[in-house]
Legacy VTK file of the C-alpha trace (Angstrom):
# vtk DataFile Version 3.0
C-alpha trace
ASCII
DATASET POLYDATA
POINTS 767 float
0.000 0.000 0.000
2.939 2.296 -0.556
1.702 5.784 -1.422
3.350 8.459 -3.561
4.689 10.132 -0.429
5.952 6.855 1.034
7.971 6.304 -2.139
9.667 9.706 -1.799
10.476 9.114 1.871
12.890 6.379 0.825
14.673 8.410 -1.866
14.686 12.093 -0.884
17.587 13.204 1.329
15.740 16.210 2.794
12.782 14.045 3.866
15.128 11.499 5.441
16.826 14.246 7.479
13.396 15.513 8.558
12.513 11.989 9.745
15.649 11.939 11.893
14.435 15.131 13.569
16.005 18.491 14.319
16.259 20.991 17.166
14.773 24.357 16.188
13.495 27.440 17.925
9.763 28.120 17.772
9.293 31.881 17.545
6.306 33.606 19.109
6.351 37.376 19.406
9.855 38.094 20.704
10.037 34.908 22.758
12.268 32.627 20.731
14.794 31.204 23.176
13.102 27.814 23.798
14.298 24.899 21.713
11.922 22.240 20.394
12.719 18.964 18.654
10.704 18.671 15.420
10.415 15.400 13.512
8.583 14.240 10.385
6.712 11.051 11.249
7.024 7.829 9.273
3.683 8.495 7.562
5.289 11.456 5.760
2.170 13.497 6.511
2.565 14.715 10.085
5.188 16.650 12.028
5.449 16.134 15.786
7.491 17.992 18.375
9.088 17.263 21.749
10.966 19.332 24.314
14.082 17.312 23.562
15.285 14.510 21.299
13.826 11.203 22.463
11.241 12.959 24.651
7.482 12.527 24.613
6.223 13.779 21.236
3.040 15.698 20.469
1.408 16.358 17.071
2.275 19.787 15.642
0.704 19.887 12.171
-0.337 17.845 9.145
1.181 18.422 5.708
-2.337 18.649 4.255
-2.895 21.745 6.428
0.159 23.550 5.001
-0.376 26.079 2.229
3.238 27.057 1.586
6.666 27.639 3.156
8.276 31.103 3.166
11.835 32.292 3.662
12.751 34.152 6.833
13.102 37.422 4.904
9.367 37.300 4.149
8.279 37.026 7.796
7.315 40.148 9.768
8.071 38.359 13.018
11.467 36.990 11.978
12.509 40.313 10.458
11.885 41.951 13.843
14.530 39.583 15.293
17.053 40.000 12.481
19.736 41.203 14.930
19.521 37.921 16.852
20.269 35.485 14.003
20.772 35.384 10.215
17.359 35.518 8.533
18.455 32.652 6.261
18.187 30.353 9.318
14.493 31.162 9.716
11.420 30.089 7.783
7.660 30.328 8.092
5.081 27.564 7.675
1.834 29.055 6.362
-1.352 27.089 6.989
-4.632 27.011 5.111
-7.550 28.908 6.596
-7.096 31.109 9.618
-4.579 29.090 11.609
-1.615 31.269 12.699
1.700 30.848 10.901
4.477 28.835 12.510
7.858 30.637 12.540
10.925 28.463 13.126
14.647 29.146 13.376
17.107 26.308 12.611
20.626 26.090 14.012
22.216 26.475 10.581
21.260 27.833 7.186
21.687 24.371 5.678
19.270 22.786 8.164
16.690 25.489 7.452
17.010 24.811 3.727
16.602 21.053 4.318
13.273 21.635 6.043
12.059 24.287 3.610
12.772 22.082 0.580
11.353 18.971 2.227
8.168 20.632 3.438
7.539 22.313 0.088
8.094 18.975 -1.703
5.472 17.297 0.499
3.028 20.189 0.022
3.495 20.030 -3.758
2.974 16.251 -3.758
-0.288 16.571 -1.820
-1.495 19.426 -4.046
-0.747 17.590 -7.306
-2.438 14.308 -6.394
-5.381 13.151 -8.493
-8.442 11.515 -6.917
-6.929 8.015 -6.824
-3.592 9.199 -5.443
-5.313 11.257 -2.768
-7.437 8.244 -1.853
-4.327 6.061 -1.656
-2.668 8.632 0.590
-5.796 8.866 2.750
-5.836 5.070 3.119
-2.160 5.095 4.038
-2.854 7.771 6.663
-5.779 5.730 7.998
-3.633 2.631 8.303
-0.927 4.551 10.174
-3.586 6.009 12.449
-5.169 2.641 13.205
-1.916 0.716 13.634
-1.395 1.759 17.239
1.781 -0.251 17.870
3.203 0.570 14.418
3.982 -3.078 13.583
2.562 -2.879 10.055
-0.459 -5.018 10.963
-3.925 -4.271 12.295
-5.869 -6.508 14.633
-9.657 -6.577 14.534
-9.743 -4.512 17.720
-7.569 -1.864 16.036
-9.838 -1.968 12.973
-12.958 -1.614 15.139
-11.466 1.430 16.882
-10.522 2.883 13.505
-14.092 2.461 12.243
-15.308 4.730 15.036
-12.691 7.308 14.072
-13.943 7.013 10.480
-17.530 7.784 11.562
-18.738 4.210 10.979
-21.310 2.561 13.228
-21.264 -1.038 12.043
-22.643 -4.309 13.314
-19.666 -6.094 14.897
-20.500 -9.425 13.304
-20.769 -7.869 9.836
-17.512 -5.953 10.329
-15.743 -9.129 11.479
-16.998 -10.924 8.348
-15.446 -8.235 6.127
-12.260 -8.432 8.212
-11.975 -12.210 7.761
-12.677 -11.991 4.019
-9.836 -9.465 3.641
-7.429 -11.520 5.784
-6.100 -13.628 2.903
-3.104 -14.851 4.913
-5.359 -16.048 7.756
-3.024 -14.370 10.240
-5.781 -12.731 12.235
-4.418 -9.316 11.189
-4.556 -7.094 8.124
-1.423 -5.909 6.362
-1.349 -2.997 3.893
-2.957 -4.523 0.792
-5.373 -6.578 2.894
-6.523 -3.377 4.565
-7.163 -1.896 1.087
-9.414 -4.883 0.247
-11.218 -4.421 3.580
-11.754 -0.724 2.797
-13.034 -1.497 -0.725
-15.589 -3.951 0.683
-16.554 -1.392 3.303
-17.045 1.389 0.748
-18.956 -0.531 -1.905
-21.300 2.021 -3.477
-24.575 0.092 -3.844
-26.391 3.119 -5.274
-23.745 3.558 -7.987
-23.790 -0.172 -8.772
-27.566 -0.038 -9.294
-27.206 3.023 -11.546
-24.551 1.273 -13.586
-26.750 -1.769 -14.107
-29.677 0.437 -15.171
-27.641 1.991 -17.972
-25.725 -1.179 -18.953
-27.383 -3.839 -21.078
-25.325 -6.686 -19.620
-24.596 -5.179 -16.181
-20.862 -5.690 -16.747
-19.839 -2.682 -18.802
-21.065 0.459 -20.516
-20.517 0.318 -24.257
-19.545 3.507 -26.034
-23.133 4.035 -27.234
-24.548 3.363 -23.751
-22.112 5.810 -22.198
-22.920 8.439 -24.853
-26.636 8.011 -24.058
-25.902 8.400 -20.330
-23.895 11.580 -20.904
-26.509 13.039 -23.245
-29.693 12.135 -21.378
-28.632 12.190 -17.723
-25.593 14.464 -17.617
-27.086 16.946 -20.134
-23.864 17.075 -22.164
-25.943 17.273 -25.374
-24.026 17.612 -28.651
-20.576 17.111 -27.092
-21.530 13.742 -25.566
-19.916 11.586 -28.291
-16.485 13.209 -28.177
-16.619 13.504 -24.398
-17.404 9.795 -23.955
-14.202 8.789 -25.735
-12.157 11.268 -23.672
-13.614 10.060 -20.378
-13.126 6.369 -21.175
-9.504 7.054 -22.036
-9.087 9.068 -18.840
-10.874 6.883 -16.272
-11.111 3.276 -17.530
-8.442 1.383 -15.555
-7.992 -1.532 -17.988
-6.080 -1.170 -21.245
-8.395 -3.654 -22.953
-11.407 -1.567 -21.949
-9.804 1.539 -23.419
-9.085 -0.312 -26.669
-12.669 -1.573 -26.915
-14.090 1.841 -25.871
-16.056 0.431 -22.940
-16.323 1.588 -19.324
-16.233 -0.794 -16.373
-17.918 -0.188 -13.016
-14.571 0.939 -11.559
-14.077 3.349 -14.468
-17.643 4.628 -14.106
-17.138 5.317 -10.388
-13.777 6.984 -11.066
-15.479 9.310 -13.553
-18.301 10.185 -11.138
-15.796 11.017 -8.363
-13.504 13.067 -10.624
-13.499 16.739 -11.596
-15.453 15.733 -14.705
-18.177 14.355 -12.439
-18.104 17.386 -10.146
-21.117 19.664 -9.726
-18.995 22.671 -10.736
-18.919 23.081 -14.495
-15.263 22.682 -15.582
-15.915 25.153 -18.419
-16.356 27.856 -15.741
-13.048 27.126 -14.015
-10.681 28.985 -16.410
-11.236 32.609 -17.409
-14.257 32.240 -19.704
-15.993 35.615 -19.472
-15.602 38.745 -21.607
-12.925 40.810 -19.823
-13.078 43.812 -22.187
-16.024 45.664 -20.664
-15.772 48.697 -18.317
-14.816 48.004 -14.695
-18.317 49.005 -13.589
-19.693 45.899 -15.353
-17.973 43.462 -12.986
-18.344 42.206 -9.449
-14.911 42.753 -7.881
-13.603 40.597 -5.044
-13.019 43.140 -2.264
-11.661 43.200 1.274
-12.453 45.448 4.245
-9.680 46.631 6.597
-7.407 44.118 4.914
-4.578 44.667 7.391
-6.593 43.177 10.285
-6.320 39.470 11.064
-8.601 39.743 14.110
-11.352 42.013 15.421
-11.807 45.708 14.687
-10.909 47.044 18.150
-7.911 45.140 19.487
-6.978 42.852 16.589
-3.522 42.431 15.140
-2.554 44.427 12.057
-0.311 42.389 9.780
0.878 42.213 6.200
-0.353 38.608 6.458
-3.869 39.976 5.955
-2.809 41.346 2.551
-0.957 38.163 1.592
-3.944 35.943 2.345
-6.448 38.255 0.651
-4.340 38.588 -2.486
-3.601 34.859 -2.705
-7.335 34.097 -2.632
-7.952 36.413 -5.589
-8.988 39.624 -3.823
-8.735 42.625 -6.202
-9.520 45.526 -3.862
-7.631 45.882 -0.586
-8.072 48.626 1.994
-5.210 50.632 3.496
-5.919 53.001 6.425
-2.881 55.279 6.709
-1.994 57.516 9.672
1.028 59.566 10.687
3.718 57.438 12.299
6.987 58.023 14.165
10.219 58.951 12.376
8.270 60.386 9.456
7.010 56.930 8.376
3.229 56.503 7.788
1.581 53.602 9.620
-1.362 51.345 8.756
-3.908 50.511 11.465
-7.540 51.005 12.464
-7.631 54.568 13.761
-8.864 55.390 17.283
-8.669 51.731 18.333
-6.144 49.458 20.038
-5.226 47.522 16.908
-1.485 47.070 16.358
0.385 49.061 13.689
2.459 48.201 10.643
4.580 50.352 8.343
2.888 51.646 5.190
6.031 50.863 3.192
5.854 47.216 4.350
2.252 47.024 3.146
3.230 48.463 -0.257
6.171 46.046 -0.535
3.857 43.116 0.273
1.335 44.300 -2.311
4.135 44.520 -4.875
5.173 40.922 -4.156
1.719 39.288 -4.123
-0.461 41.577 -6.273
-0.572 39.362 -9.347
0.197 35.865 -8.049
-3.453 34.736 -8.109
-4.752 37.084 -10.814
-3.210 39.226 -13.540
-6.145 41.623 -13.542
-5.990 45.092 -11.916
-5.597 45.517 -8.183
-7.266 48.453 -6.433
-5.685 50.078 -3.371
-8.511 51.707 -1.422
-6.595 54.423 0.454
-8.058 55.934 3.614
-5.625 58.798 4.035
-5.386 60.441 7.479
-1.821 61.740 7.134
-0.349 65.222 7.229
1.060 66.834 4.088
4.606 65.736 4.895
3.816 62.057 5.445
1.564 62.018 2.380
4.676 62.862 0.386
6.351 59.858 1.997
3.365 57.762 0.930
3.804 58.997 -2.646
7.507 58.166 -2.512
6.843 54.602 -1.338
4.053 54.022 -3.845
6.036 55.263 -6.820
9.426 53.820 -5.854
8.228 50.386 -4.697
5.450 49.763 -7.232
7.239 51.357 -10.168
5.578 50.740 -13.532
2.832 48.648 -11.923
1.341 51.828 -10.467
-1.135 53.540 -12.779
-0.554 57.298 -12.515
-2.256 58.566 -15.669
-4.918 57.447 -18.122
-3.933 54.530 -20.325
-3.329 56.561 -23.486
-2.938 59.972 -21.910
-6.299 61.029 -23.397
-9.591 61.763 -21.687
-11.633 58.526 -21.677
-15.417 58.355 -22.059
-15.846 55.303 -19.837
-13.898 53.227 -17.340
-11.242 50.970 -18.866
-11.652 47.195 -18.796
-9.876 44.590 -16.661
-8.165 43.404 -19.845
-6.748 46.878 -20.568
-5.574 47.246 -16.956
-3.804 43.891 -16.656
-0.827 44.058 -14.303
-1.735 47.544 -13.044
-2.310 48.787 -9.497
-4.897 51.576 -9.186
-5.229 54.001 -6.280
-8.710 54.818 -5.017
-8.926 57.947 -2.865
-9.662 61.650 -2.600
-8.594 63.851 -5.489
-8.136 67.600 -5.970
-10.103 68.769 -8.993
-11.081 66.512 -11.877
-9.391 64.093 -14.228
-10.110 66.538 -17.040
-8.152 69.212 -15.166
-5.198 66.866 -14.732
-5.085 65.957 -18.402
-5.368 69.566 -19.556
-2.547 70.566 -17.226
-0.384 67.681 -18.453
-0.798 68.862 -22.033
0.226 72.411 -21.127
3.179 71.900 -18.806
3.197 68.345 -17.368
1.831 69.741 -14.139
1.564 66.438 -12.338
5.371 66.071 -12.448
5.771 69.634 -11.245
3.410 68.973 -8.346
5.551 66.049 -7.209
8.660 68.253 -7.418
7.012 71.117 -5.502
5.685 68.658 -2.970
9.194 67.507 -2.109
10.785 70.981 -2.175
8.097 72.960 -0.337
6.515 70.686 2.263
5.188 73.526 4.378
3.626 75.538 1.555
-0.066 76.244 1.997
-2.485 74.937 -0.587
-3.743 77.162 -3.364
-7.186 78.796 -3.263
-8.853 76.159 -5.532
-7.399 73.420 -3.355
-8.744 75.152 -0.250
-12.215 75.330 -1.837
-12.102 71.625 -2.675
-11.035 70.790 0.886
-13.859 72.931 2.239
-16.355 70.947 0.144
-14.913 67.668 1.357
-15.186 68.859 4.939
-18.858 69.606 4.434
-19.365 66.192 2.872
-17.916 64.618 5.999
-20.057 66.889 8.204
-17.033 67.499 10.401
-15.819 70.784 11.864
-12.509 69.265 12.956
-9.399 70.465 11.191
-8.440 68.201 8.289
-5.039 67.375 6.926
-4.378 68.997 3.571
-4.395 66.712 0.548
-0.996 66.635 -1.093
-1.215 67.298 -4.881
1.301 64.543 -5.591
-0.915 61.985 -3.817
-4.000 63.413 -5.518
-2.314 62.928 -8.903
-2.011 59.163 -8.291
-5.812 58.879 -8.182
-6.878 58.456 -11.803
-9.985 56.349 -12.452
-11.164 55.961 -8.852
-11.840 59.362 -7.295
-13.755 59.003 -4.021
-16.820 61.258 -3.760
-19.594 61.518 -1.192
-23.015 60.177 -2.125
-26.014 62.494 -1.865
-28.640 60.988 -4.139
-28.825 59.075 -7.395
-30.099 62.190 -9.149
-27.196 64.220 -7.790
-24.689 61.605 -8.966
-26.214 61.508 -12.443
-26.134 65.298 -12.773
-22.825 66.107 -11.069
-20.467 63.136 -11.061
-18.197 61.556 -13.637
-17.864 57.877 -14.551
-14.433 57.732 -12.855
-15.850 58.821 -9.480
-16.773 56.236 -6.879
-18.973 56.429 -3.782
-18.741 54.282 -0.680
-21.763 53.134 1.308
-22.095 51.587 4.720
-24.086 48.355 4.611
-26.925 50.117 6.471
-27.124 52.953 3.937
-26.857 50.568 0.977
-29.628 48.286 2.254
-31.839 51.310 2.856
-31.276 52.517 -0.734
-32.089 49.060 -2.098
-35.506 49.171 -0.433
-36.181 52.794 -1.352
-34.813 52.924 -4.893
-33.667 49.505 -6.059
-33.981 50.246 -9.769
-32.129 53.586 -9.504
-29.330 51.782 -7.644
-29.102 49.247 -10.483
-28.888 52.009 -13.096
-26.309 53.914 -11.035
-24.063 50.855 -10.772
-24.227 50.280 -14.513
-21.965 53.317 -15.110
-20.340 54.207 -11.777
-18.506 52.063 -9.248
-19.853 51.549 -5.733
-18.046 50.208 -2.693
-19.957 48.849 0.296
-18.321 48.241 3.671
-19.475 46.521 6.890
-21.210 48.486 9.622
-19.006 50.021 12.285
-21.007 48.003 14.816
-19.366 44.808 13.507
-16.460 45.169 15.931
-16.043 41.369 15.946
-15.214 41.469 12.204
-18.417 39.636 11.316
-19.846 39.962 7.797
-23.089 40.853 6.060
-24.590 38.837 3.219
-22.944 40.200 0.044
-25.725 38.818 -2.147
-28.115 41.646 -1.262
-25.606 44.190 -2.598
-24.730 42.197 -5.704
-28.446 42.091 -6.537
-28.336 45.824 -7.370
-24.972 45.573 -9.115
-22.657 46.952 -6.393
-19.215 46.014 -7.619
-16.949 46.224 -4.572
-18.733 44.559 -1.664
-15.986 44.561 0.956
-15.725 41.579 3.299
-13.862 40.856 6.526
-11.962 38.003 4.922
-10.451 36.823 8.202
-13.894 35.684 9.405
-15.190 32.328 8.170
-18.888 31.531 7.848
-21.922 31.648 5.588
-21.191 35.116 4.208
-17.626 34.294 3.162
-18.864 30.991 1.702
-21.198 32.985 -0.567
-18.384 35.373 -1.529
-15.938 32.539 -2.221
-18.654 30.687 -4.134
-19.295 33.550 -6.561
-15.601 34.193 -7.201
-14.739 30.494 -7.592
-15.540 30.909 -11.295
-13.663 32.724 -14.080
-10.226 31.499 -13.103
-10.607 32.833 -9.564
-9.319 36.100 -11.038
-11.447 38.306 -8.756
-13.623 39.730 -11.547
-17.041 38.294 -12.456
-19.090 39.832 -15.268
-22.474 41.040 -14.037
-25.647 39.793 -15.792
-26.658 41.998 -18.720
-29.646 43.510 -16.861
-27.191 44.927 -14.281
-24.997 46.503 -16.987
-27.722 48.575 -18.670
-28.123 52.216 -17.578
-31.771 52.006 -18.737
-32.436 48.702 -16.956
-35.910 48.218 -15.481
-34.691 45.558 -13.048
-35.482 45.974 -9.360
-34.549 43.064 -7.074
-37.271 44.100 -4.621
-39.999 43.921 -7.287
-38.728 41.578 -9.982
-41.259 42.042 -12.782
-39.127 39.614 -14.657
-38.463 39.500 -18.387
-36.481 36.399 -17.511
-37.741 32.860 -17.416
-38.042 31.279 -14.018
-36.384 27.916 -13.524
-37.285 24.944 -11.357
-34.460 23.104 -9.645
-34.788 19.511 -8.509
-32.039 18.257 -6.198
-32.098 14.594 -5.322
-29.752 14.134 -2.376
-28.659 10.525 -2.779
-25.788 9.640 -0.455
-22.727 10.808 1.458
-19.166 9.536 1.595
-16.590 9.601 4.426
-18.000 12.580 6.313
-15.588 13.851 8.982
-16.352 13.835 12.672
-17.590 17.080 14.160
-15.463 16.482 17.243
-12.413 14.267 16.766
-11.827 14.127 20.517
-14.974 12.043 20.998
-13.733 8.729 19.701
-17.037 6.918 20.170
-19.376 9.606 18.831
-20.872 9.033 15.356
-22.563 11.835 13.406
-26.238 11.850 12.395
-25.878 13.743 9.103
-28.457 15.748 7.195
-28.070 17.872 4.057
-29.350 21.415 3.792
-29.635 23.074 0.368
-29.663 26.881 0.526
-30.293 29.344 -2.306
-29.241 32.999 -2.081
-30.401 35.445 -4.714
-33.075 38.127 -4.859
-35.216 38.178 -1.722
-38.018 36.064 -3.200
-35.524 33.430 -4.396
-33.664 33.138 -1.086
-34.798 29.928 0.600
-33.627 26.585 1.976
-34.753 22.996 2.445
-33.158 20.027 4.151
-33.291 16.250 4.209
-34.052 14.036 7.178
-31.055 12.951 9.216
-29.458 9.527 8.980
-28.774 8.061 12.389
-25.236 7.007 13.358
-23.651 6.949 9.916
-21.127 9.472 8.726
-19.335 7.004 6.504
-21.872 6.128 3.796
-25.245 7.661 4.733
-28.114 7.300 2.254
-30.911 9.863 2.008
-32.578 9.417 -1.393
-34.682 12.576 -0.928
-35.663 15.107 -3.585
-35.882 18.844 -2.851
-37.624 21.264 -5.220
-37.018 25.004 -5.713
-38.410 27.635 -8.073
-36.086 30.554 -8.866
-37.164 33.742 -10.656
-33.719 35.215 -11.347
-31.256 32.300 -11.648
-28.552 34.616 -13.067
-28.089 36.016 -9.539
-28.562 32.820 -7.537
-25.835 31.144 -5.494
-26.308 27.633 -4.072
-24.844 26.410 -0.807
-24.872 22.725 0.099
-24.326 22.222 3.823
-23.915 18.954 5.717
-24.787 19.120 9.411
-24.816 16.780 12.386
-28.355 16.584 13.761
-28.625 17.482 17.431
-32.098 17.595 18.967
-30.842 19.496 22.027
-29.161 22.394 20.249
-28.285 23.835 16.860
-27.115 21.263 14.374
-23.313 21.168 14.163
-21.560 22.126 10.920
-19.728 19.293 9.107
-18.915 20.726 5.668
-20.174 22.893 2.807
-19.772 23.744 -0.852
-21.030 26.933 -2.521
-21.238 27.798 -6.216
-23.108 30.079 -8.643
-26.257 28.684 -10.252
-24.803 29.485 -13.678
-21.790 27.214 -12.979
-23.810 24.183 -11.877
-23.775 20.972 -13.914
-26.868 18.823 -14.220
-27.044 15.054 -13.796
-25.380 12.721 -11.313
-22.732 14.790 -9.540
-20.459 14.630 -6.548
-20.092 17.668 -4.305
-16.672 17.638 -2.630
-17.032 19.270 0.755
-15.017 22.130 2.204
-14.386 23.131 5.810
-15.525 26.359 7.471
-12.277 27.899 6.239
-12.863 26.724 2.670
-10.284 23.904 2.852
-10.890 20.535 1.175
-12.280 17.819 3.453
-11.241 15.078 1.014
-12.523 12.416 0.640
-15.779 13.755 2.156
-18.506 14.299 -0.455
-22.212 14.043 -1.138
-23.727 12.447 -4.237
-26.683 14.206 -5.866
-28.790 14.301 -9.004
-29.453 17.781 -10.415
-32.231 18.666 -12.849
-33.135 22.185 -14.031
-36.389 22.848 -15.844
-37.154 26.133 -17.548
-40.696 27.458 -17.180
-42.598 27.884 -20.415
-44.304 31.110 -19.419
-42.579 34.354 -18.547
-42.543 34.694 -14.784
-43.914 37.645 -12.884
-43.777 38.528 -9.239
-45.290 41.450 -7.359
-43.512 40.690 -4.124
LINES 1 768
767 0 1 2 3 4 5 6 7 8 9 10 11 12 13 14 15 16 17 18 19 20 21 22 23 24 25 26 27 28 29 30 31 32 33 34 35 36 37 38 39 40 41 42 43 44 45 46 47 48 49 50 51 52 53 54 55 56 57 58 59 60 61 62 63 64 65 66 67 68 69 70 71 72 73 74 75 76 77 78 79 80 81 82 83 84 85 86 87 88 89 90 91 92 93 94 95 96 97 98 99 100 101 102 103 104 105 106 107 108 109 110 111 112 113 114 115 116 117 118 119 120 121 122 123 124 125 126 127 128 129 130 131 132 133 134 135 136 137 138 139 140 141 142 143 144 145 146 147 148 149 150 151 152 153 154 155 156 157 158 159 160 161 162 163 164 165 166 167 168 169 170 171 172 173 174 175 176 177 178 179 180 181 182 183 184 185 186 187 188 189 190 191 192 193 194 195 196 197 198 199 200 201 202 203 204 205 206 207 208 209 210 211 212 213 214 215 216 217 218 219 220 221 222 223 224 225 226 227 228 229 230 231 232 233 234 235 236 237 238 239 240 241 242 243 244 245 246 247 248 249 250 251 252 253 254 255 256 257 258 259 260 261 262 263 264 265 266 267 268 269 270 271 272 273 274 275 276 277 278 279 280 281 282 283 284 285 286 287 288 289 290 291 292 293 294 295 296 297 298 299 300 301 302 303 304 305 306 307 308 309 310 311 312 313 314 315 316 317 318 319 320 321 322 323 324 325 326 327 328 329 330 331 332 333 334 335 336 337 338 339 340 341 342 343 344 345 346 347 348 349 350 351 352 353 354 355 356 357 358 359 360 361 362 363 364 365 366 367 368 369 370 371 372 373 374 375 376 377 378 379 380 381 382 383 384 385 386 387 388 389 390 391 392 393 394 395 396 397 398 399 400 401 402 403 404 405 406 407 408 409 410 411 412 413 414 415 416 417 418 419 420 421 422 423 424 425 426 427 428 429 430 431 432 433 434 435 436 437 438 439 440 441 442 443 444 445 446 447 448 449 450 451 452 453 454 455 456 457 458 459 460 461 462 463 464 465 466 467 468 469 470 471 472 473 474 475 476 477 478 479 480 481 482 483 484 485 486 487 488 489 490 491 492 493 494 495 496 497 498 499 500 501 502 503 504 505 506 507 508 509 510 511 512 513 514 515 516 517 518 519 520 521 522 523 524 525 526 527 528 529 530 531 532 533 534 535 536 537 538 539 540 541 542 543 544 545 546 547 548 549 550 551 552 553 554 555 556 557 558 559 560 561 562 563 564 565 566 567 568 569 570 571 572 573 574 575 576 577 578 579 580 581 582 583 584 585 586 587 588 589 590 591 592 593 594 595 596 597 598 599 600 601 602 603 604 605 606 607 608 609 610 611 612 613 614 615 616 617 618 619 620 621 622 623 624 625 626 627 628 629 630 631 632 633 634 635 636 637 638 639 640 641 642 643 644 645 646 647 648 649 650 651 652 653 654 655 656 657 658 659 660 661 662 663 664 665 666 667 668 669 670 671 672 673 674 675 676 677 678 679 680 681 682 683 684 685 686 687 688 689 690 691 692 693 694 695 696 697 698 699 700 701 702 703 704 705 706 707 708 709 710 711 712 713 714 715 716 717 718 719 720 721 722 723 724 725 726 727 728 729 730 731 732 733 734 735 736 737 738 739 740 741 742 743 744 745 746 747 748 749 750 751 752 753 754 755 756 757 758 759 760 761 762 763 764 765 766
């Protein structure tokens, strides 16, 4: 039962050194003196630690939880200790989700490199595994977990204990029968391959077997024609079914003779159903498939609120890690609150709170490094500038010097545009959103006459104490009125103003005022409370406004715990930048991640056409719909290898149920759930059909949630998967579950049948 990782453990020198173990310092804050002995276990998937070599070991982390490994130079914490040791001796282990990083310092540079290379190799191996390889690795992990005395054999008592850990409540006599059948050597124990046979008998998919026999004439195989019929009729592949059938047989049929004869065995059929091709998410929606040449206002833009915070809004830690994580998940608008700092260096933090502080230049350097790793499309820096004139000039220096050509500081062709540029035109560019003195037209006219923007930068550096001109004073007076504040305001530096091109922040008064007074390159921000109020009062006007001008919505100031609102309500009127507290997992972030899972995860999703029309009649509150309603049938068939809710309770078995939730316009937002299956998290069967009618499917997002039924309290969360309606495949599909943090729970899944019917008549609703 040797897995891919087990093979590398015997050949890779770095992994062998990691298995021997190494003394390293675990760094927390500035406490880094204590040594710990870290060792890669024989399973190749877990790292344990002890206070000393040969001491009692405790689990530290699993390789499957590791996202990446970073050099010491890239760690805020290690850089703060740079005087204590060479940074080359340090490295950072970054975990998926919201688990804190682990910073370690080795005794030598060579030892640090051994661990960095070895860890990254293991992470890459886990990431690159296909379904079968991941299953093999999971089985290997299970065997290691169940083999308590590590003798390479499992007794029936060890197997029975393992079944409980696997969420299986099984009749002891039946389990012993499977055990004996797998024990080919009659030794009373199971070795590696025997355990695989035991697992295969345990996981026999009766429901899939019955399906296979229904579509197969002889019950032994699917001929090419039978498989084409299945793909066309059940999987709704239509005209591409013939070509696809040949591709899938070649990809998933395990036997060479089957491939030659163009037939699919039961094993091949199951492999297909469990693969990406059998996934509920349409593979055609995974790469960038949308038109990226329309104005920015025509897209939903993945946006973050107070990106620097990795905790709450009052006392939370500010860290460049917030920017790294947001950018790596495809976020395209990050927020930077900048205040005066010591030694003339601007700082980033949540003003008037106890949040910690980080250097503005460190934030800019981090943005430079990670801006385009997950997406090549434009990144927006939403600047909240609270600095004095002098430190604004420092901000300009850092932005221009660090970002260089990535920073957009004038219109694309130097001419006055008539609409916002497209994501395609702005590829690789970083845009500044903020306050601006005067208009874009003024800037361009001045550039033609005497390149005034360059002169402003020069004057800004030579005359830091010079008072602003009379027009600037008038503009500042207007801004003060907009803010309804009589407090003295810092003066906006012309050089910083000049960096704001297509995203000038302006106060919102009314939709009529915006239409009559604002330009397409001006953007208004709304609190969630104000935005929701406008949706109810003037939903259609909000839709029309967002067809030509950008809107940013941010969470209420009362959300001091960094909780989130439901972004769907704001997307329904076309708000582009719906900013989320990305450090907080839950339903709202599931919806956000679900929408932006499509289109290459690039952070831009094209809005439906009725949200891109300045004359649109659409109002999500009163959807007199020119669209055809659709009926969705979801047959929830079965579940596979659901994880325990609480791993510490060895004897507890989950009672799973499936909840299907739809989020869209208010009248489409609903949910239904199945009954619960008692004491079976391993292969529960529901066989229940849920029915939904949706008026505006173009805006709908589906969330499949598996919960553990608890009659005494709220049902406990087990796993979820969220996706846009428009990216959902019909037919027999597996839904591969994710954790609260959006991390794969492989091999946990649910098996469903999806059918969408379009209503014949045009739908109307007066709700």
